[in-house]
C-alpha positions as CSV (number, residue, x, y, z in Angstrom):
1,M,120.5,91.6,110.2
2,S,121.1,87.9,109.9
3,Q,120.0,85.8,106.9
4,T,117.5,83.0,107.2
5,P,118.1,79.6,105.8
6,E,115.8,80.5,102.9
7,D,117.9,83.7,102.3
8,D,121.0,81.5,102.2
9,R,119.4,79.1,99.8
10,I,118.4,81.9,97.4
11,A,121.8,83.5,97.6
12,E,123.5,80.2,96.9
13,R,121.2,79.5,93.9
14,A,121.6,83.0,92.5
15,G,125.3,82.5,91.7
16,S,125.4,78.7,91.2
17,L,125.9,78.1,87.5
18,P,128.7,79.7,85.4
19,E,126.3,79.8,82.4
20,E,123.9,81.9,84.3
21,R,126.6,84.2,85.6
22,A,127.9,84.7,82.0
23,A,124.4,85.4,80.7
24,G,123.8,87.9,83.5
25,S,120.5,88.9,85.2
26,A,119.1,92.2,86.2
27,D,118.1,90.6,89.5
28,P,119.7,87.2,90.2
29,E,118.2,86.9,93.6
30,A,114.6,87.3,92.3
31,Q,115.4,84.9,89.5
32,A,116.8,82.4,92.0
33,E,113.7,82.8,94.3
34,A,111.4,82.1,91.3
35,I,113.3,79.0,90.3
36,L,113.4,77.7,93.8
37,E,109.6,78.3,94.3
38,D,108.9,76.4,91.1
39,S,111.2,73.6,92.2
40,D,109.6,73.4,95.7
41,E,106.1,73.3,94.1
42,R,107.2,70.3,91.9
43,V,108.7,68.5,94.9
44,E,105.6,69.1,97.1
45,D,103.1,68.1,94.4
46,P,104.8,66.0,91.7
47,E,101.6,64.5,90.3
48,G,99.8,67.9,90.2
49,T,102.7,69.7,88.6
50,R,103.4,66.8,86.2
51,E,100.0,67.4,84.5
52,A,100.7,71.1,84.0
53,S,104.3,70.6,82.7
54,T,105.1,70.9,79.0
55,Q,108.5,69.2,79.8
56,T,107.1,66.0,81.3
57,P,106.5,63.0,79.0
58,D,102.9,61.6,78.9
């Protein structure tokens, strides 16, 4: 079975930061997928997600 570009992207993100590897995760691939989905949503709709973000200045 070959990986899709999305699978490759998730696998790359799952092990990308030393801090995350040190902290550990029960399911790094699922965590990476959730992070990437959130990131993609913010890229596709920056104004819409800006209003919902607690980390964006007013």
